[in-house]
C-alpha positions in Angstrom: -39.9 0.2 34.9 -38.4 -3.3 35.0 -39.0 -3.6 31.3 -37.1 -0.4 30.7 -34.1 -1.6 32.6 -34.1 -4.9 30.8 -34.2 -3.0 27.5 -31.3 -0.8 28.5 -29.3 -3.8 29.6 -30.0 -5.4 26.2 -28.8 -2.3 24.4 -25.6 -2.2 26.5 -24.9 -5.8 25.7 -25.4 -5.1 22.0 -23.1 -2.1 22.1 -20.4 -4.3 23.8 -20.8 -6.8 21.0 -20.5 -4.0 18.4 -17.3 -2.7 20.0 -15.9 -6.2 20.2 -16.6 -6.7 16.5 -15.0 -3.4 15.7 -11.9 -4.3 17.6 -11.7 -7.6 15.8 -12.1 -5.8 12.5 -9.4 -3.3 13.4 -7.1 -6.2 14.2 -7.8 -7.8 10.9 -6.9 -4.4 9.2 -3.6 -3.9 11.0 -0.9 -2.4 8.9 0.8 -5.0 6.6 4.0 -6.6 7.4 6.6 -3.8 7.2 9.2 -6.2 5.7 9.7 -5.4 2.1 9.2 -7.8 -0.9 12.6 -8.8 -2.1 14.4 -11.3 -4.1 16.1 -13.9 -1.9 17.8 -17.3 -2.0 17.7 -20.1 0.6 21.2 -21.6 1.2 21.4 -25.3 0.6 23.9 -27.7 2.1 25.7 -27.9 -1.2 25.2 -27.1 -4.9 26.3 -29.7 -7.4 28.4 -31.3 -4.7 30.2 -28.0 -4.0 29.8 -26.0 -0.8 27.7 -22.8 -1.0 29.7 -19.6 -1.0 28.8 -16.0 -1.9 31.1 -16.0 -4.9 29.5 -19.2 -6.2 26.0 -17.9 -5.7 26.8 -14.5 -7.3 28.4 -16.3 -10.3 25.3 -18.5 -10.7 22.6 -15.9 -10.1 24.2 -12.5 -11.0 26.7 -13.6 -13.7 29.8 -12.5 -11.9 31.6 -13.7 -8.7 32.6 -10.1 -8.0 29.0 -9.2 -7.4 29.2 -11.3 -4.2 30.1 -8.0 -2.5 26.5 -6.8 -3.2 25.0 -9.9 -1.6 27.4 -9.4 1.4 26.4 -5.8 1.9 22.7 -6.7 1.8 23.0 -9.4 4.4 25.9 -8.5 6.7 24.5 -8.3 10.3 21.1 -9.8 9.5 20.2 -12.4 12.1 19.4 -15.7 10.4 17.0 -18.4 11.6 19.7 -20.2 13.5 20.6 -17.1 15.4 23.9 -16.6 13.5 24.8 -13.9 11.0 27.0 -13.5 7.9 30.6 -12.6 8.8 32.6 -14.8 6.4 31.6 -14.9 2.7 32.9 -18.4 2.5 30.9 -19.7 5.3 27.2 -20.1 4.8 24.8 -22.2 6.9 22.1 -24.3 5.4 18.7 -22.6 5.7 20.0 -19.1 5.7 18.0 -16.5 3.7 20.1 -14.3 1.5 18.6 -11.1 0.2 19.6 -10.7 -3.5 20.1 -7.6 -5.8 17.0 -6.9 -7.9 18.4 -8.3 -11.1 19.2 -11.7 -9.7 17.8 -14.6 -11.8 18.2 -18.4 -11.9 17.4 -21.6 -10.1 16.5 -21.0 -6.5 15.7 -17.2 -6.7 12.5 -16.5 -4.8 10.5 -13.2 -4.6 8.4 -12.1 -1.6 8.8 -11.5 2.1 11.5 -13.4 3.8 9.9 -15.9 6.2 9.7 -14.7 9.8 12.6 -15.3 12.0 14.8 -13.5 14.5 14.5 -9.7 14.0 17.3 -8.4 11.8 19.7 -5.8 13.2 21.0 -2.7 11.5 24.6 -3.4 12.4 26.7 -4.3 9.4 30.0 -5.9 10.7 32.8 -6.8 8.4 34.6 -10.2 8.6 37.9 -10.3 10.4 40.8 -9.6 8.2 38.7 -8.7 5.1 36.6 -5.8 3.9 34.1 -8.0 2.0 33.7 -11.0 -0.2 36.8 -12.0 -2.2 36.7 -11.0 -5.9 36.5 -13.5 -8.6 39.9 -14.2 -10.2 38.4 -13.5 -13.7 37.5 -10.0 -14.9 33.8 -9.1 -14.3 31.5 -7.9 -17.0 29.2 -6.5 -14.3 28.6 -2.8 -14.1 28.5 -3.0 -10.3 31.8 -2.9 -8.5 32.7 -4.8 -5.4 34.7 -3.8 -2.3 38.5 -4.3 -2.5 39.6 -7.7 -1.3 42.7 -6.2 0.2 40.9 -4.3 2.9 43.1 -1.2 2.3 41.7 2.3 2.3 43.6 4.2 -0.4 43.2 7.9 0.0 46.7 8.9 -1.3 46.8 12.3 -3.1 43.4 13.4 -1.9 42.6 16.8 -0.4 39.7 17.4 1.9 37.1 20.0 0.9 37.5 23.3 2.7 35.3 23.7 5.8 35.2 26.1 8.7 35.9 25.1 12.3 33.3 27.5 13.6 30.2 25.9 14.8 26.5 26.7 14.5 23.8 24.3 15.5 21.0 26.3 13.8 20.3 23.6 11.3 19.8 20.8 13.8 17.8 23.0 16.1 15.5 24.1 13.2 15.0 20.5 12.1 14.2 19.3 15.7 14.4 15.7 14.5 14.3 14.4 18.0 10.6 15.2 17.9 10.2 12.3 15.5 12.3 9.7 17.3 9.4 8.4 19.5 7.8 7.2 16.2 10.8 6.6 14.0 14.6 6.6 14.0 15.1 5.2 10.5 15.6 1.6 11.7 15.8 -0.9 8.8 16.2 1.8 6.0 19.3 1.8 3.8 20.3 5.2 2.5 22.9 5.3 -0.2 25.2 8.4 -0.2 26.5 8.9 -3.7 29.4 11.3 -3.3 33.1 11.1 -2.1 32.7 8.0 0.1 32.2 7.9 3.9 34.7 7.5 6.6 33.6 4.2 8.2 36.0 4.5 11.1 34.2 7.3 12.7 32.8 6.3 16.1 29.6 8.3 15.6 28.8 6.1 12.5 30.0 2.9 14.0 27.9 -0.2 13.0 25.8 1.7 10.5 28.2 2.1 7.5 28.3 -0.7 5.0 31.5 -1.4 3.0 29.9 0.1 -0.1 31.7 0.5 -3.3 34.1 2.8 -5.2 33.0 3.0 -8.8 36.1 5.1 -9.7 38.4 2.2 -8.9 36.3 -0.6 -10.3 36.7 -2.9 -7.3 37.3 -0.5 -4.4 35.4 0.1 -1.2 33.2 3.1 -0.3 33.8 3.4 3.4 36.8 5.7 2.9 36.7 9.5 2.3 39.4 12.1 2.1 37.3 14.9 0.5 34.9 14.8 3.5 31.7 15.8 1.8 30.3 12.3 1.7 31.1 11.8 5.4 29.4 15.1 6.2 26.3 14.0 4.3 26.2 10.6 6.1 26.6 12.3 9.5 23.7 14.6 8.8 21.7 11.5 8.0 22.7 9.0 10.6 25.3 10.1 13.1 24.9 9.2 16.8 25.7 12.0 19.2 28.7 10.5 20.9 29.3 13.6 23.0 28.1 17.2 23.4 30.2 18.4 20.5 28.7 15.9 18.0 25.5 16.8 16.2 23.1 13.9 15.9 21.8 12.8 12.5 18.1 12.9 11.6 17.8 9.1 11.4 20.4 7.7 13.7 19.3 4.1 13.3 19.4 4.1 9.5 22.1 2.2 7.6 24.4 4.1 5.2 25.6 2.6 1.9 28.6 4.7 0.7 29.1 4.8 -3.0 32.2 6.7 -4.0 32.1 8.3 -7.4 34.8 11.0 -7.0 38.4 10.1 -7.3 41.4 11.7 -5.5 41.5 14.6 -8.1 38.0 15.7 -7.1 36.8 15.4 -10.7 33.7 13.3 -11.6 32.4 11.5 -14.7 28.9 11.0 -15.7 29.5 7.3 -16.3 30.7 6.9 -12.7 27.7 8.8 -11.4 25.4 6.5 -13.4 27.2 3.4 -12.2 27.0 4.6 -8.6 23.2 5.0 -8.8 22.9 1.5 -10.3 25.0 0.1 -7.5 22.8 1.8 -4.9 19.6 0.4 -6.5 21.0 -3.1 -6.9 22.2 -3.1 -3.3 18.7 -2.5 -2.0 18.9 1.2 -0.9 15.3 2.6 -0.7 16.6 6.2 -0.4 19.5 7.5 -2.6 21.1 10.8 -1.7 23.0 12.4 -4.7 25.9 14.7 -4.0 26.6 17.7 -6.1 29.0 15.9 -8.4 26.0 14.2 -10.1 24.9 15.9 -13.3 21.2 15.3 -13.6 21.3 16.3 -17.3 23.9 13.6 -18.4 22.2 10.9 -20.5 23.9 8.1 -18.6 22.6 9.5 -15.3 19.1 9.9 -16.7 19.1 6.3 -17.7 20.2 5.2 -14.2 17.7 7.5 -12.5 15.0 5.9 -14.6 16.1 2.5 -13.3 15.9 3.8 -9.7 12.4 5.2 -10.3 11.3 1.8 -11.7 12.3 0.1 -8.4 10.4 2.1 -5.8 13.5 4.2 -4.8 13.2 7.8 -3.5 16.1 9.7 -5.1 17.0 13.0 -3.3 19.0 15.4 -5.4 19.9 19.1 -5.4 17.6 21.4 -7.4 19.2 22.2 -10.8 20.9 25.5 -11.3 20.6 25.3 -15.1 17.9 24.0 -17.4 17.5 20.2 -17.4 15.0 17.6 -18.6 14.3 15.4 -15.6 13.8 11.7 -16.0 10.5 9.9 -15.6 9.8 6.2 -14.8 10.0 4.0 -17.8 7.1 1.8 -16.6 3.5 3.1 -16.1 3.1 1.4 -12.7 6.5 2.6 -11.4 6.4 4.0 -7.9 9.8 5.7 -7.5 10.2 9.4 -7.0 12.7 12.2 -7.5 12.8 14.9 -4.8 14.7 18.2 -5.7 16.0 20.1 -2.7 17.2 23.7 -2.4 19.7 24.7 0.3 19.1 27.8 2.5 20.8 29.5 5.4 19.4 30.6 8.7 18.0 33.7 7.0 16.2 31.5 4.3 18.6 32.9 1.6 19.4 30.3 -1.1 23.0 29.0 -1.2 22.8 28.8 -5.1 20.7 30.2 -7.8 18.2 27.5 -8.7 16.1 27.2 -11.8 12.6 28.8 -11.5 10.0 26.3 -10.2 12.7 23.7 -9.8 12.7 23.4 -6.0 10.4 20.9 -4.4 11.4 21.7 -0.8 14.2 23.4 1.0 16.5 22.3 3.9 19.5 23.8 5.7 22.5 24.2 3.4 24.6 27.0 4.8 26.8 26.9 7.8 25.7 23.4 8.6 27.6 21.6 11.3 28.5 18.0 10.5 31.5 15.6 11.0 34.6 15.7 8.9 36.6 12.6 8.1 39.4 11.3 10.3 40.1 13.4 13.4 38.6 16.6 11.9 35.6 16.5 14.3 32.6 18.8 13.8 33.0 21.3 10.9 30.8 23.9 9.3 29.8 23.2 5.7 27.9 25.1 3.0 26.4 23.6 -0.2 23.3 22.1 -1.7 24.4 18.5 -1.0 24.0 19.1 2.7 20.4 20.1 2.2 20.0 16.9 0.2 21.4 15.0 3.2 18.8 16.5 5.6 15.9 15.6 3.2 17.4 12.1 2.8 17.5 11.6 6.6 13.8 12.7 6.7 13.0 10.3 4.0 14.6 7.5 6.1 12.4 8.5 9.0 9.2 8.3 6.9 10.1 5.1 5.2 10.7 3.4 8.6 7.5 4.8 10.1 5.3 4.0 7.1 6.9 1.0 5.4 3.6 0.4 3.5 4.0 3.6 1.5 5.8 3.7 -1.8 8.4 6.2 -2.7 6.0 8.5 -4.5 3.8 8.6 -1.4 6.8 9.3 0.8 7.9 12.2 -1.4 4.3 13.6 -1.3 4.3 13.3 2.5 7.5 15.2 2.8 6.0 18.0 0.6 2.6 18.0 2.4 4.2 18.4 5.8 6.7 21.1 4.9 6.4 24.6 6.5 5.6 27.3 3.9 8.1 30.2 3.7 7.5 33.7 2.7 5.1 35.1 5.4 1.4 35.4 4.8 1.9 34.8 1.1 4.1 31.7 0.7 7.0 32.2 -1.8 6.8 29.6 -4.5 10.6 29.9 -5.0 10.9 27.6 -1.9 8.5 25.0 -3.4 6.5 23.4 -0.6 8.7 25.1 2.0 11.1 24.0 4.7 11.1 20.3 5.5 9.7 19.3 8.9 10.9 15.8 10.0 8.7 15.5 13.1 5.6 16.5 11.2 6.3 14.1 8.4 6.1 11.1 10.7 3.3 12.3 12.9 0.9 14.5 10.9 -2.0 12.9 9.1 -1.9 13.4 5.3 -5.2 13.8 3.4 -6.0 11.2 0.8 -3.0 9.0 1.7 -3.7 5.3 1.0 -1.2 2.6 1.9 0.0 0.4 -0.9 -2.0 -2.8 -1.3 -4.6 -1.8 1.3 -8.2 -1.4 0.2 -8.9 1.6 2.4 -12.4 2.1 1.1 -13.5 -1.4 1.8 -11.8 -1.5 5.2 -13.2 1.9 6.2 -16.6 0.9 4.9 -16.7 -2.2 7.1 -15.6 -0.3 10.2 -18.1 2.4 9.4 -20.9 -0.1 9.1 -20.2 -1.5 12.6 -20.1 2.0 14.0 -23.5 2.8 12.4 -24.9 -0.4 13.7 -23.9 0.6 17.2 -25.4 4.0 16.8 -28.6 2.5 15.5 -28.9 0.2 18.5 -28.3 3.0 20.9 -30.7 5.3 19.1 -33.3 2.5 18.9 -32.9 1.8 22.6 -33.4 5.5 23.5 -36.5 5.7 21.3 -38.1 2.6 22.9 -37.3 4.0 26.3 -39.1 7.2 25.6 -42.1 5.3 24.2 -42.4 3.1 27.3 -42.2 6.2 29.5 -44.9 7.9 27.5 -47.2 4.8 27.7 -46.7 4.6 31.5 -47.6 8.3 31.8 -50.8 7.9 29.8 -51.9 4.7 31.7 
């Protein structure tokens, strides 16, 4: 009997070793660093005997001093290694890491993960007395506009889009986004809203609205909005519930980059829409929400969308209401994705007549409560662009929860976790169905493999350890039975 106990003790020790090895293996296979690979520049004490400034860096690496606004928007509020952060475009400390737009090139441009340091914040403060980096005195050939150096918000002659003061919270209740907040609140994700701008003075959006850009003005800012639709979209995505009357956004910790492409007249141009998308991509937005002013069929827009798809951006747009040839990535290895959303009411009726088989998913788009600009407070809106905002907020939750996934995988996760509509026989008019924010960050998705992770090899190593443990236990049990049998026969 003593031999049996010694044998069992040996098996127990072996099992402990197996579990320890399994724990070590799991630790080695922890998710990759969630920080994205970016282009960045390390600030020097001086360059050619001149102090480093954002304008000088933009001129040298981006071809235009006016593009210093893009560098500012990408870095405002990021905590630097010395504990300080960017507040004055003319004051840069040696050793700071500046994230650069994707097309930056020249001496000193690096590509990779920014070396570890103090955790960045999502707050994007603006320097005292200015709305962003000063513009270059010479005209810029760049297609990307910068914020106005005057700091003035010009909304003269603009009329807000009609909305109802009646309130219904059916959309927020149906989305139940708070069920996802234990796992993700959109922290660290920049969502570009391409529409009428966003009112950056709203308390519910305080600290999460970048200065952005106004492509209709050439060098204006995007954090102003008199039409109201862009503000309503941004609030659906990232508003904080300041009081009981304010509906919370789906991803309240996400950062909004407002890109205004609609002037005071309310009319839009395809070239402005195309430039707005280019601005969003170059500023580092990983999710781009397109308002209803963007014509997906316009050649200039198709070209800009192709650029976005080539840079791992998830573009969320309204499903088309007329025939259109959708863009595709220009590079075989591109990982960007285009998600087409249809808007529905509480009764699941569409708010527009979409093209057959054009809808990927649906989201609330009728009688949706969101914030209006200025002192308007909560208003009720209807339109496809608001369904786009809900889907963009969900995309921010997923990108924050699973930073190792590319845009195509994020789009697939949104589809796979949607709730089918149509009863026992799902109606294909709704695509994959109604988006489900909580499920999209919590539900396992079959065949999903993180980017850059050899899931098969990792799984195989872990499986081998488990099999070894089972073999030891099984072998111990077999030997125990044999010893008992021998003792019974002796």
